[in-house]
Structures are given as structure tokens and as C-alpha cells.
mmJSON file of the N, C-alpha and C atoms, coordinates in Angstrom:
{"data_MODEL":{"atom_site":{
"group_PDB":["ATOM","ATOM","ATOM","ATOM","ATOM","ATOM","ATOM","ATOM","ATOM","ATOM","ATOM","ATOM","ATOM","ATOM","ATOM","ATOM","ATOM","ATOM","ATOM","ATOM","ATOM","ATOM","ATOM","ATOM","ATOM","ATOM","ATOM","ATOM","ATOM","ATOM","ATOM","ATOM","ATOM","ATOM","ATOM","ATOM","ATOM","ATOM","ATOM","ATOM","ATOM","ATOM","ATOM","ATOM","ATOM","ATOM","ATOM","ATOM","ATOM","ATOM","ATOM","ATOM","ATOM","ATOM","ATOM","ATOM","ATOM","ATOM","ATOM","ATOM","ATOM","ATOM","ATOM","ATOM","ATOM","ATOM","ATOM","ATOM","ATOM","ATOM","ATOM","ATOM","ATOM","ATOM","ATOM","ATOM","ATOM","ATOM","ATOM","ATOM","ATOM","ATOM","ATOM","ATOM","ATOM","ATOM","ATOM","ATOM","ATOM","ATOM","ATOM","ATOM","ATOM","ATOM","ATOM","ATOM","ATOM","ATOM","ATOM","ATOM","ATOM","ATOM","ATOM","ATOM","ATOM","ATOM","ATOM","ATOM","ATOM","ATOM","ATOM","ATOM","ATOM","ATOM","ATOM","ATOM","ATOM","ATOM","ATOM","ATOM"],
"id":[1,2,3,4,5,6,7,8,9,10,11,12,13,14,15,16,17,18,19,20,21,22,23,24,25,26,27,28,29,30,31,32,33,34,35,36,37,38,39,40,41,42,43,44,45,46,47,48,49,50,51,52,53,54,55,56,57,58,59,60,61,62,63,64,65,66,67,68,69,70,71,72,73,74,75,76,77,78,79,80,81,82,83,84,85,86,87,88,89,90,91,92,93,94,95,96,97,98,99,100,101,102,103,104,105,106,107,108,109,110,111,112,113,114,115,116,117,118,119,120],
"type_symbol":["N","C","C","N","C","C","N","C","C","N","C","C","N","C","C","N","C","C","N","C","C","N","C","C","N","C","C","N","C","C","N","C","C","N","C","C","N","C","C","N","C","C","N","C","C","N","C","C","N","C","C","N","C","C","N","C","C","N","C","C","N","C","C","N","C","C","N","C","C","N","C","C","N","C","C","N","C","C","N","C","C","N","C","C","N","C","C","N","C","C","N","C","C","N","C","C","N","C","C","N","C","C","N","C","C","N","C","C","N","C","C","N","C","C","N","C","C","N","C","C"],
"label_atom_id":["N","CA","C","N","CA","C","N","CA","C","N","CA","C","N","CA","C","N","CA","C","N","CA","C","N","CA","C","N","CA","C","N","CA","C","N","CA","C","N","CA","C","N","CA","C","N","CA","C","N","CA","C","N","CA","C","N","CA","C","N","CA","C","N","CA","C","N","CA","C","N","CA","C","N","CA","C","N","CA","C","N","CA","C","N","CA","C","N","CA","C","N","CA","C","N","CA","C","N","CA","C","N","CA","C","N","CA","C","N","CA","C","N","CA","C","N","CA","C","N","CA","C","N","CA","C","N","CA","C","N","CA","C","N","CA","C","N","CA","C"],
"label_alt_id":[null,null,null,null,null,null,null,null,null,null,null,null,null,null,null,null,null,null,null,null,null,null,null,null,null,null,null,null,null,null,null,null,null,null,null,null,null,null,null,null,null,null,null,null,null,null,null,null,null,null,null,null,null,null,null,null,null,null,null,null,null,null,null,null,null,null,null,null,null,null,null,null,null,null,null,null,null,null,null,null,null,null,null,null,null,null,null,null,null,null,null,null,null,null,null,null,null,null,null,null,null,null,null,null,null,null,null,null,null,null,null,null,null,null,null,null,null,null,null,null],
"label_comp_id":["MET","MET","MET","ARG","ARG","ARG","LYS","LYS","LYS","PHE","PHE","PHE","THR","THR","THR","ALA","ALA","ALA","LEU","LEU","LEU","ILE","ILE","ILE","ALA","ALA","ALA","VAL","VAL","VAL","LEU","LEU","LEU","ALA","ALA","ALA","GLY","GLY","GLY","LEU","LEU","LEU","LEU","LEU","LEU","ALA","ALA","ALA","GLY","GLY","GLY","CYS","CYS","CYS","ASN","ASN","ASN","THR","THR","THR","VAL","VAL","VAL","GLN","GLN","GLN","GLY","GLY","GLY","LEU","LEU","LEU","GLY","GLY","GLY","LYS","LYS","LYS","ASP","ASP","ASP","ILE","ILE","ILE","GLU","GLU","GLU","LYS","LYS","LYS","GLY","GLY","GLY","GLY","GLY","GLY","GLU","GLU","GLU","ALA","ALA","ALA","ILE","ILE","ILE","GLN","GLN","GLN","LYS","LYS","LYS","ALA","ALA","ALA","VAL","VAL","VAL","LYS","LYS","LYS"],
"label_asym_id":["A","A","A","A","A","A","A","A","A","A","A","A","A","A","A","A","A","A","A","A","A","A","A","A","A","A","A","A","A","A","A","A","A","A","A","A","A","A","A","A","A","A","A","A","A","A","A","A","A","A","A","A","A","A","A","A","A","A","A","A","A","A","A","A","A","A","A","A","A","A","A","A","A","A","A","A","A","A","A","A","A","A","A","A","A","A","A","A","A","A","A","A","A","A","A","A","A","A","A","A","A","A","A","A","A","A","A","A","A","A","A","A","A","A","A","A","A","A","A","A"],
"label_entity_id":["1","1","1","1","1","1","1","1","1","1","1","1","1","1","1","1","1","1","1","1","1","1","1","1","1","1","1","1","1","1","1","1","1","1","1","1","1","1","1","1","1","1","1","1","1","1","1","1","1","1","1","1","1","1","1","1","1","1","1","1","1","1","1","1","1","1","1","1","1","1","1","1","1","1","1","1","1","1","1","1","1","1","1","1","1","1","1","1","1","1","1","1","1","1","1","1","1","1","1","1","1","1","1","1","1","1","1","1","1","1","1","1","1","1","1","1","1","1","1","1"],
"label_seq_id":[1,1,1,2,2,2,3,3,3,4,4,4,5,5,5,6,6,6,7,7,7,8,8,8,9,9,9,10,10,10,11,11,11,12,12,12,13,13,13,14,14,14,15,15,15,16,16,16,17,17,17,18,18,18,19,19,19,20,20,20,21,21,21,22,22,22,23,23,23,24,24,24,25,25,25,26,26,26,27,27,27,28,28,28,29,29,29,30,30,30,31,31,31,32,32,32,33,33,33,34,34,34,35,35,35,36,36,36,37,37,37,38,38,38,39,39,39,40,40,40],
"pdbx_PDB_ins_code":[null,null,null,null,null,null,null,null,null,null,null,null,null,null,null,null,null,null,null,null,null,null,null,null,null,null,null,null,null,null,null,null,null,null,null,null,null,null,null,null,null,null,null,null,null,null,null,null,null,null,null,null,null,null,null,null,null,null,null,null,null,null,null,null,null,null,null,null,null,null,null,null,null,null,null,null,null,null,null,null,null,null,null,null,null,null,null,null,null,null,null,null,null,null,null,null,null,null,null,null,null,null,null,null,null,null,null,null,null,null,null,null,null,null,null,null,null,null,null,null],
"Cartn_x":[-55.992,-55.098,-55.175,-56.325,-57.125,-57.111,-57.536,-57.933,-56.649,-55.481,-54.323,-53.585,-53.57,-53.221,-53.838,-55.248,-55.896,-55.376,-55.147,-54.834,-53.527,-52.209,-51.433,-51.389,-52.033,-52.072,-52.721,-53.747,-54.309,-52.969,-52.365,-51.554,-50.328,-50.175,-49.004,-49.567,-50.586,-51.175,-51.311,-51.634,-51.798,-50.495,-49.386,-47.892,-47.325,-47.939,-47.536,-48.05,-49.464,-50.209,-50.831,-50.3,-50.534,-49.386,-49.801,-48.849,-49.639,-50.598,-51.193,-52.408,-52.641,-53.798,-54.997,-55.306,-56.424,-56.482,-55.202,-55.095,-55.078,-54.45,-54.491,-55.812,-56.792,-58.137,-58.875,-58.501,-59.108,-58.595,-57.27,-56.671,-57.305,-57.462,-58.227,-59.504,-60.166,-61.479,-61.783,-60.606,-60.379,-60.044,-58.981,-58.549,-59.585,-60.643,-61.932,-62.727,-62.798,-64.006,-63.304,-62.086,-61.224,-61.47,-61.279,-61.311,-62.746,-63.438,-65.291,-65.35,-64.761,-65.164,-64.217,-63.116,-62.276,-63.238,-63.954,-64.335,-65.692,-66.492,-67.704,-67.057],
"Cartn_y":[30.882,30.564,30.387,29.742,29.509,30.87,31.805,32.973,33.651,33.788,34.061,33.58,32.235,31.505,31.976,32.076,32.545,33.833,34.971,35.977,36.203,35.471,35.662,34.926,33.99,33.379,34.653,35.242,36.383,37.402,38.153,38.845,38.492,37.215,36.704,36.885,36.517,36.517,37.829,38.644,40.104,40.814,40.348,40.839,40.247,39.371,38.568,38.728,38.913,39.189,40.81,41.466,43.139,43.578,43.516,44.456,45.813,45.899,47.452,47.903,49.179,49.487,48.775,48.509,47.683,46.27,45.636,44.528,44.396,45.708,45.552,45.632,46.312,46.39,44.715,44.456,42.712,41.92,42.189,41.036,41.744,42.87,42.959,42.057,42.722,42.038,40.664,39.911,38.243,38.023,38.884,38.472,38.637,39.421,39.791,38.361,38.301,37.077,35.767,35.68,34.324,34.558,35.819,35.786,35.567,35.801,35.883,34.151,33.038,32.089,31.372,31.725,31.245,31.647,32.731,32.935,31.991,31.588,30.657,29.365],
"Cartn_z":[-32.967,-33.757,-35.197,-35.276,-36.741,-37.434,-36.881,-37.571,-37.681,-37.104,-37.215,-38.205,-38.555,-39.702,-40.617,-40.739,-42.078,-42.371,-41.291,-41.777,-42.094,-41.92,-42.254,-43.784,-43.931,-45.447,-46.316,-45.771,-46.47,-47.088,-45.835,-46.158,-47.084,-46.677,-47.972,-49.23,-49.248,-50.905,-51.404,-50.578,-50.881,-51.473,-50.268,-50.922,-52.183,-52.313,-53.439,-54.989,-54.737,-56.341,-56.356,-55.712,-55.825,-56.776,-57.794,-59.018,-59.426,-59.02,-59.63,-58.414,-58.213,-57.41,-57.486,-58.828,-59.169,-58.541,-58.857,-58.461,-56.721,-56.222,-54.707,-54.12,-54.882,-54.614,-54.573,-55.554,-55.789,-54.802,-54.534,-53.39,-51.855,-51.754,-50.382,-50.354,-51.29,-51.318,-51.035,-51.814,-51.631,-50.307,-50.026,-48.594,-47.347,-47.525,-46.584,-46.911,-47.957,-48.254,-47.477,-47.502,-47.0,-45.354,-45.124,-43.613,-42.727,-43.637,-43.351,-43.414,-44.512,-44.263,-43.697,-42.992,-41.918,-40.733,-40.441,-39.255,-38.797,-40.042,-40.087,-39.667],
"occupancy":[1.0,1.0,1.0,1.0,1.0,1.0,1.0,1.0,1.0,1.0,1.0,1.0,1.0,1.0,1.0,1.0,1.0,1.0,1.0,1.0,1.0,1.0,1.0,1.0,1.0,1.0,1.0,1.0,1.0,1.0,1.0,1.0,1.0,1.0,1.0,1.0,1.0,1.0,1.0,1.0,1.0,1.0,1.0,1.0,1.0,1.0,1.0,1.0,1.0,1.0,1.0,1.0,1.0,1.0,1.0,1.0,1.0,1.0,1.0,1.0,1.0,1.0,1.0,1.0,1.0,1.0,1.0,1.0,1.0,1.0,1.0,1.0,1.0,1.0,1.0,1.0,1.0,1.0,1.0,1.0,1.0,1.0,1.0,1.0,1.0,1.0,1.0,1.0,1.0,1.0,1.0,1.0,1.0,1.0,1.0,1.0,1.0,1.0,1.0,1.0,1.0,1.0,1.0,1.0,1.0,1.0,1.0,1.0,1.0,1.0,1.0,1.0,1.0,1.0,1.0,1.0,1.0,1.0,1.0,1.0],
"B_iso_or_equiv":[0.0,0.0,0.0,0.0,0.0,0.0,0.0,0.0,0.0,0.0,0.0,0.0,0.0,0.0,0.0,0.0,0.0,0.0,0.0,0.0,0.0,0.0,0.0,0.0,0.0,0.0,0.0,0.0,0.0,0.0,0.0,0.0,0.0,0.0,0.0,0.0,0.0,0.0,0.0,0.0,0.0,0.0,0.0,0.0,0.0,0.0,0.0,0.0,0.0,0.0,0.0,0.0,0.0,0.0,0.0,0.0,0.0,0.0,0.0,0.0,0.0,0.0,0.0,0.0,0.0,0.0,0.0,0.0,0.0,0.0,0.0,0.0,0.0,0.0,0.0,0.0,0.0,0.0,0.0,0.0,0.0,0.0,0.0,0.0,0.0,0.0,0.0,0.0,0.0,0.0,0.0,0.0,0.0,0.0,0.0,0.0,0.0,0.0,0.0,0.0,0.0,0.0,0.0,0.0,0.0,0.0,0.0,0.0,0.0,0.0,0.0,0.0,0.0,0.0,0.0,0.0,0.0,0.0,0.0,0.0],
"pdbx_formal_charge":[null,null,null,null,null,null,null,null,null,null,null,null,null,null,null,null,null,null,null,null,null,null,null,null,null,null,null,null,null,null,null,null,null,null,null,null,null,null,null,null,null,null,null,null,null,null,null,null,null,null,null,null,null,null,null,null,null,null,null,null,null,null,null,null,null,null,null,null,null,null,null,null,null,null,null,null,null,null,null,null,null,null,null,null,null,null,null,null,null,null,null,null,null,null,null,null,null,null,null,null,null,null,null,null,null,null,null,null,null,null,null,null,null,null,null,null,null,null,null,null],
"auth_seq_id":[1,1,1,2,2,2,3,3,3,4,4,4,5,5,5,6,6,6,7,7,7,8,8,8,9,9,9,10,10,10,11,11,11,12,12,12,13,13,13,14,14,14,15,15,15,16,16,16,17,17,17,18,18,18,19,19,19,20,20,20,21,21,21,22,22,22,23,23,23,24,24,24,25,25,25,26,26,26,27,27,27,28,28,28,29,29,29,30,30,30,31,31,31,32,32,32,33,33,33,34,34,34,35,35,35,36,36,36,37,37,37,38,38,38,39,39,39,40,40,40],
"auth_comp_id":["MET","MET","MET","ARG","ARG","ARG","LYS","LYS","LYS","PHE","PHE","PHE","THR","THR","THR","ALA","ALA","ALA","LEU","LEU","LEU","ILE","ILE","ILE","ALA","ALA","ALA","VAL","VAL","VAL","LEU","LEU","LEU","ALA","ALA","ALA","GLY","GLY","GLY","LEU","LEU","LEU","LEU","LEU","LEU","ALA","ALA","ALA","GLY","GLY","GLY","CYS","CYS","CYS","ASN","ASN","ASN","THR","THR","THR","VAL","VAL","VAL","GLN","GLN","GLN","GLY","GLY","GLY","LEU","LEU","LEU","GLY","GLY","GLY","LYS","LYS","LYS","ASP","ASP","ASP","ILE","ILE","ILE","GLU","GLU","GLU","LYS","LYS","LYS","GLY","GLY","GLY","GLY","GLY","GLY","GLU","GLU","GLU","ALA","ALA","ALA","ILE","ILE","ILE","GLN","GLN","GLN","LYS","LYS","LYS","ALA","ALA","ALA","VAL","VAL","VAL","LYS","LYS","LYS"],
"auth_asym_id":["A","A","A","A","A","A","A","A","A","A","A","A","A","A","A","A","A","A","A","A","A","A","A","A","A","A","A","A","A","A","A","A","A","A","A","A","A","A","A","A","A","A","A","A","A","A","A","A","A","A","A","A","A","A","A","A","A","A","A","A","A","A","A","A","A","A","A","A","A","A","A","A","A","A","A","A","A","A","A","A","A","A","A","A","A","A","A","A","A","A","A","A","A","A","A","A","A","A","A","A","A","A","A","A","A","A","A","A","A","A","A","A","A","A","A","A","A","A","A","A"],
"auth_atom_id":["N","CA","C","N","CA","C","N","CA","C","N","CA","C","N","CA","C","N","CA","C","N","CA","C","N","CA","C","N","CA","C","N","CA","C","N","CA","C","N","CA","C","N","CA","C","N","CA","C","N","CA","C","N","CA","C","N","CA","C","N","CA","C","N","CA","C","N","CA","C","N","CA","C","N","CA","C","N","CA","C","N","CA","C","N","CA","C","N","CA","C","N","CA","C","N","CA","C","N","CA","C","N","CA","C","N","CA","C","N","CA","C","N","CA","C","N","CA","C","N","CA","C","N","CA","C","N","CA","C","N","CA","C","N","CA","C","N","CA","C"],
"pdbx_PDB_model_num":[1,1,1,1,1,1,1,1,1,1,1,1,1,1,1,1,1,1,1,1,1,1,1,1,1,1,1,1,1,1,1,1,1,1,1,1,1,1,1,1,1,1,1,1,1,1,1,1,1,1,1,1,1,1,1,1,1,1,1,1,1,1,1,1,1,1,1,1,1,1,1,1,1,1,1,1,1,1,1,1,1,1,1,1,1,1,1,1,1,1,1,1,1,1,1,1,1,1,1,1,1,1,1,1,1,1,1,1,1,1,1,1,1,1,1,1,1,1,1,1]
}}}
């Protein structure tokens, strides 16, 4: 359940913060890092 909550938070952040293609790439990278931290 914790992983699912982290994933939802990351997706919400992606949707809120991606104004450009470059921004989307950065958001996806940050999302991946957040998921890795949540898994550890």
C-alpha cells in the first residue's frame, strides 16, 4: 500500500508540474527517484 501511495503522489506531481516536454522529462526522472526512495 505504501508503494501505491507513493506512486499516486508522483503521478499527481507529474500532472501538476509538466508544462513543457523538457519539464515532463525532469518530472519523470524525479518521479523515478521518489519511487526508488519509497521502495528502500
